[in-house]
One Martini backbone bead per residue (centre of mass of N, CA, C, O) as a GRO file, in nm:
protein
  227
    1MET     BB    1   0.060   0.061  -0.023
    2ARG     BB    2   0.296   0.254   0.007
    3GLY     BB    3   0.397   0.208  -0.282
    4ILE     BB    4   0.146   0.326  -0.420
    5ILE     BB    5   0.154   0.610  -0.289
    6ALA     BB    6   0.443   0.685  -0.375
    7GLY     BB    7   0.400   0.650  -0.676
    8THR     BB    8   0.174   0.861  -0.701
    9ALA     BB    9   0.334   1.106  -0.593
   10THR     BB   10   0.558   1.100  -0.801
   11ALA     BB   11   0.379   1.137  -1.048
   12MET     BB   12   0.262   1.411  -0.962
   13LEU     BB   13   0.530   1.567  -0.947
   14LEU     BB   14   0.612   1.526  -1.242
   15ALA     BB   15   0.363   1.661  -1.366
   16VAL     BB   16   0.401   1.940  -1.234
   17GLY     BB   17   0.687   1.993  -1.344
   18ALA     BB   18   0.614   1.976  -1.643
   19ALA     BB   19   0.405   2.204  -1.637
   20SER     BB   20   0.597   2.426  -1.542
   21MET     BB   21   0.793   2.413  -1.784
   22SER     BB   22   0.582   2.475  -1.999
   23VAL     BB   23   0.502   2.756  -1.896
   24ALA     BB   24   0.786   2.883  -1.906
   25GLN     BB   25   0.834   2.847  -2.212
   26GLU     BB   26   0.576   3.004  -2.314
   27SER     BB   27   0.653   3.288  -2.160
   28SER     BB   28   0.895   3.307  -2.335
   29PRO     BB   29   1.053   3.489  -2.550
   30PRO     BB   30   1.181   3.501  -2.854
   31PRO     BB   31   1.510   3.570  -2.893
   32ALA     BB   32   1.552   3.621  -3.197
   33ALA     BB   33   1.332   3.834  -3.247
   34GLY     BB   34   1.431   4.042  -3.038
   35ALA     BB   35   1.719   4.084  -3.154
   36ALA     BB   36   1.644   4.180  -3.444
   37ALA     BB   37   1.488   4.444  -3.354
   38SER     BB   38   1.735   4.574  -3.163
   39GLU     BB   39   1.946   4.563  -3.376
   40CYS     BB   40   2.186   4.722  -3.527
   41GLU     BB   41   2.208   4.856  -3.873
   42ILE     BB   42   2.434   4.842  -4.163
   43HIS     BB   43   2.387   4.911  -4.498
   44VAL     BB   44   2.577   4.810  -4.796
   45TRP     BB   45   2.641   4.972  -5.115
   46PRO     BB   46   2.759   4.967  -5.422
   47ALA     BB   47   2.882   5.074  -5.714
   48GLU     BB   48   2.803   5.112  -6.083
   49ARG     BB   49   2.957   5.392  -6.127
   50PHE     BB   50   3.210   5.492  -6.363
   51THR     BB   51   3.485   5.737  -6.388
   52ALA     BB   52   3.710   5.877  -6.645
   53ARG     BB   53   3.938   6.169  -6.635
   54THR     BB   54   4.133   6.363  -6.865
   55THR     BB   55   4.332   6.663  -6.828
   56GLY     BB   56   4.479   6.915  -7.003
   57TRP     BB   57   4.594   7.215  -7.126
   58LEU     BB   58   4.359   7.250  -7.339
   59SER     BB   59   4.117   7.298  -7.132
   60GLY     BB   60   4.216   7.620  -7.104
   61LEU     BB   61   4.118   7.690  -7.431
   62GLY     BB   62   3.835   7.649  -7.422
   63VAL     BB   63   3.608   7.473  -7.596
   64ALA     BB   64   3.795   7.362  -7.817
   65GLY     BB   65   4.012   7.258  -7.622
   66ALA     BB   66   3.829   7.063  -7.458
   67ILE     BB   67   3.746   6.882  -7.694
   68ALA     BB   68   4.031   6.799  -7.780
   69ASP     BB   69   4.116   6.684  -7.509
   70SER     BB   70   3.899   6.465  -7.480
   71ALA     BB   71   3.965   6.313  -7.746
   72SER     BB   72   4.270   6.242  -7.674
   73HIS     BB   73   4.160   6.067  -7.396
   74ALA     BB   74   3.934   5.857  -7.451
   75GLY     BB   75   4.079   5.582  -7.476
   76GLY     BB   76   4.230   5.590  -7.202
   77ASP     BB   77   3.972   5.626  -7.021
   78GLN     BB   78   3.850   5.353  -7.083
   79GLY     BB   79   4.080   5.189  -6.954
   80ARG     BB   80   4.064   5.325  -6.671
   81LYS     BB   81   3.774   5.243  -6.611
   82ALA     BB   82   3.822   4.938  -6.620
   83ALA     BB   83   4.038   4.933  -6.396
   84LEU     BB   84   3.856   5.051  -6.177
   85ALA     BB   85   3.629   4.831  -6.188
   86GLY     BB   86   3.825   4.592  -6.124
   87ALA     BB   87   3.948   4.698  -5.844
   88LEU     BB   88   3.628   4.813  -5.770
   89ASP     BB   89   3.431   4.609  -5.718
   90SER     BB   90   3.172   4.512  -5.539
   91GLU     BB   91   3.333   4.330  -5.344
   92GLY     BB   92   3.561   4.536  -5.288
   93GLN     BB   93   3.390   4.757  -5.162
   94ALA     BB   94   3.265   4.591  -4.935
   95ALA     BB   95   3.533   4.501  -4.803
   96ALA     BB   96   3.647   4.782  -4.745
   97LEU     BB   97   3.410   4.886  -4.565
   98GLY     BB   98   3.403   4.632  -4.371
   99SER     BB   99   3.698   4.710  -4.244
  100LEU     BB  100   3.555   4.929  -4.106
  101ASP     BB  101   3.437   5.155  -3.852
  102LEU     BB  102   3.132   5.254  -3.910
  103SER     BB  103   3.007   5.324  -3.638
  104GLY     BB  104   3.231   5.518  -3.547
  105LEU     BB  105   3.245   5.713  -3.794
  106LEU     BB  106   2.912   5.767  -3.766
  107LYS     BB  107   2.819   5.773  -3.467
  108LEU     BB  108   2.712   5.491  -3.377
  109GLN     BB  109   2.593   5.226  -3.276
  110PRO     BB  110   2.660   4.923  -3.248
  111SER     BB  111   2.679   4.731  -3.555
  112ARG     BB  112   2.550   4.547  -3.803
  113ILE     BB  113   2.704   4.442  -4.100
  114VAL     BB  114   2.558   4.474  -4.432
  115LEU     BB  115   2.667   4.326  -4.730
  116HIS     BB  116   2.624   4.424  -5.067
  117ASP     BB  117   2.697   4.316  -5.395
  118GLU     BB  118   2.456   4.463  -5.520
  119PRO     BB  119   2.371   4.719  -5.683
  120LEU     BB  120   2.196   4.988  -5.718
  121ASP     BB  121   1.990   5.164  -5.894
  122ARG     BB  122   2.084   5.477  -5.974
  123LYS     BB  123   1.792   5.596  -6.044
  124THR     BB  124   1.676   5.520  -5.733
  125VAL     BB  125   1.840   5.651  -5.501
  126ASN     BB  126   1.670   5.941  -5.493
  127LYS     BB  127   1.362   5.821  -5.493
  128ILE     BB  128   1.387   5.617  -5.268
  129THR     BB  129   1.276   5.642  -4.911
  130THR     BB  130   1.296   5.363  -4.834
  131ARG     BB  131   1.396   5.083  -4.744
  132ARG     BB  132   1.631   4.856  -4.912
  133ALA     BB  133   1.571   4.657  -4.675
  134GLU     BB  134   1.472   4.375  -4.505
  135SER     BB  135   1.394   4.515  -4.184
  136ALA     BB  136   1.339   4.517  -3.812
  137SER     BB  137   1.509   4.734  -3.727
  138SER     BB  138   1.534   5.008  -3.475
  139CYS     BB  139   1.848   5.053  -3.604
  140TYR     BB  140   1.869   5.203  -3.916
  141SER     BB  141   2.111   5.201  -4.192
  142GLU     BB  142   2.279   5.363  -4.483
  143VAL     BB  143   2.531   5.285  -4.739
  144ILE     BB  144   2.598   5.459  -5.047
  145VAL     BB  145   2.755   5.403  -5.345
  146ALA     BB  146   2.734   5.613  -5.627
  147ASP     BB  147   3.038   5.724  -5.709
  148ILE     BB  148   3.333   5.671  -5.923
  149PHE     BB  149   3.623   5.902  -5.961
  150TYR     BB  150   3.862   5.950  -6.203
  151GLN     BB  151   4.144   6.189  -6.200
  152LYS     BB  152   4.340   6.385  -6.443
  153ALA     BB  153   4.539   6.669  -6.390
  154ALA     BB  154   4.777   6.881  -6.491
  155LEU     BB  155   4.798   7.033  -6.207
  156TYR     BB  156   4.699   6.792  -5.975
  157GLY     BB  157   4.664   6.516  -6.086
  158ARG     BB  158   4.581   6.229  -5.917
  159SER     BB  159   4.241   6.099  -5.839
  160LEU     BB  160   3.988   6.001  -5.592
  161LYS     BB  161   3.631   6.010  -5.620
  162THR     BB  162   3.354   5.979  -5.378
  163LEU     BB  163   3.008   5.905  -5.362
  164PHE     BB  164   2.805   5.940  -5.075
  165ILE     BB  165   2.528   5.782  -4.884
  166PHE     BB  166   2.353   5.872  -4.583
  167ARG     BB  167   2.096   5.673  -4.413
  168ASN     BB  168   1.889   5.759  -4.130
  169PHE     BB  169   1.614   5.591  -3.968
  170GLY     BB  170   1.610   5.413  -3.732
  171ALA     BB  171   1.271   5.317  -3.682
  172ALA     BB  172   1.205   5.389  -3.956
  173LYS     BB  173   1.078   5.332  -4.304
  174ASP     BB  174   1.085   5.647  -4.373
  175LYS     BB  175   1.234   5.930  -4.416
  176PRO     BB  176   1.533   6.001  -4.382
  177SER     BB  177   1.828   6.100  -4.297
  178ILE     BB  178   2.050   6.292  -4.520
  179TYR     BB  179   2.387   6.237  -4.653
  180LYS     BB  180   2.578   6.403  -4.910
  181GLY     BB  181   2.915   6.316  -5.039
  182TRP     BB  182   3.256   6.378  -5.083
  183GLY     BB  183   3.558   6.201  -5.146
  184GLY     BB  184   3.918   6.303  -5.169
  185ASN     BB  185   4.223   6.158  -5.318
  186GLY     BB  186   4.538   6.085  -5.389
  187LEU     BB  187   4.752   5.952  -5.652
  188LYS     BB  188   5.051   5.743  -5.759
  189LEU     BB  189   4.995   5.440  -5.897
  190PHE     BB  190   4.721   5.503  -6.014
  191PRO     BB  191   4.755   5.388  -6.296
  192PRO     BB  192   4.933   5.148  -6.434
  193LYS     BB  193   5.193   5.093  -6.613
  194GLU     BB  194   5.384   4.938  -6.811
  195GLY     BB  195   5.556   4.722  -6.576
  196GLU     BB  196   5.397   4.773  -6.335
  197ASP     BB  197   5.250   4.734  -6.023
  198VAL     BB  198   4.933   4.627  -5.995
  199GLN     BB  199   4.886   4.551  -5.699
  200ALA     BB  200   4.984   4.818  -5.578
  201ALA     BB  201   4.779   4.999  -5.724
  202ASN     BB  202   4.520   4.860  -5.616
  203ALA     BB  203   4.584   4.899  -5.316
  204GLU     BB  204   4.581   5.203  -5.325
  205LEU     BB  205   4.291   5.239  -5.421
  206VAL     BB  206   4.156   5.110  -5.174
  207SER     BB  207   4.280   5.300  -4.964
  208VAL     BB  208   4.154   5.562  -5.087
  209PHE     BB  209   3.863   5.477  -5.067
  210LYS     BB  210   3.864   5.470  -4.756
  211ALA     BB  211   3.954   5.766  -4.722
  212ASP     BB  212   3.701   5.884  -4.848
  213PHE     BB  213   3.506   5.784  -4.631
  214GLU     BB  214   3.638   5.919  -4.387
  215GLU     BB  215   3.588   6.202  -4.492
  216PHE     BB  216   3.285   6.184  -4.516
  217ALA     BB  217   3.225   6.113  -4.215
  218ARG     BB  218   3.330   6.375  -4.097
  219ASP     BB  219   3.118   6.551  -4.240
  220ALA     BB  220   2.853   6.396  -4.150
  221THR     BB  221   2.933   6.449  -3.819
  222LYS     BB  222   2.901   6.736  -3.809
  223PRO     BB  223   2.800   6.995  -3.658
  224ARG     BB  224   2.467   7.143  -3.698
  225THR     BB  225   2.302   7.439  -3.771
  226GLY     BB  226   2.032   7.605  -3.793
  227SER     BB  227   1.888   7.863  -4.004
   0.00000   0.00000   0.00000
């Protein structure tokens, strides 16, 4: 009889314990969903548009001189544009920006960096005001590389200029605060001439591209007073 009572009591305790565990599990919020909504995110898109332009002394001699100057460099600029796009392809741009402390440079909370390999359609960049990624983050922002521009000027030498767009949504889904601006820095090795070190030239280009963003970020985070 004692054995039957003891066994029944044990079974009841096990049943109560199991019920308690079940209630506890059901009342706990799903951790993954909560983390996804509260985690800050910075989404990064590369540029699809590249430009290369070389200007010589003829460009200072009026319209006719500028036209002649442009025509004389057209073939070379096509090659330089191709070299630029090859050294800073979509994956290369994403990797370069992903290696930087984007949260710190943009003075944001520590954020998860989401790198997109496919560029946005350049025609839509200024038109679409909603988030360009499907994200539930309540702390969401975007960095868009809009244009990459190589220039060689007779007076100033070679440089890389990059147009960036920073869109900070916060918790909103539409109408972010937007800062658009250029970063620009000089080049010494790119584009390489025949027989020169291509890898060193491309490495310099990537380094200057990152320096362009750092310059842009400094401007984007400067305190501004309302007019």
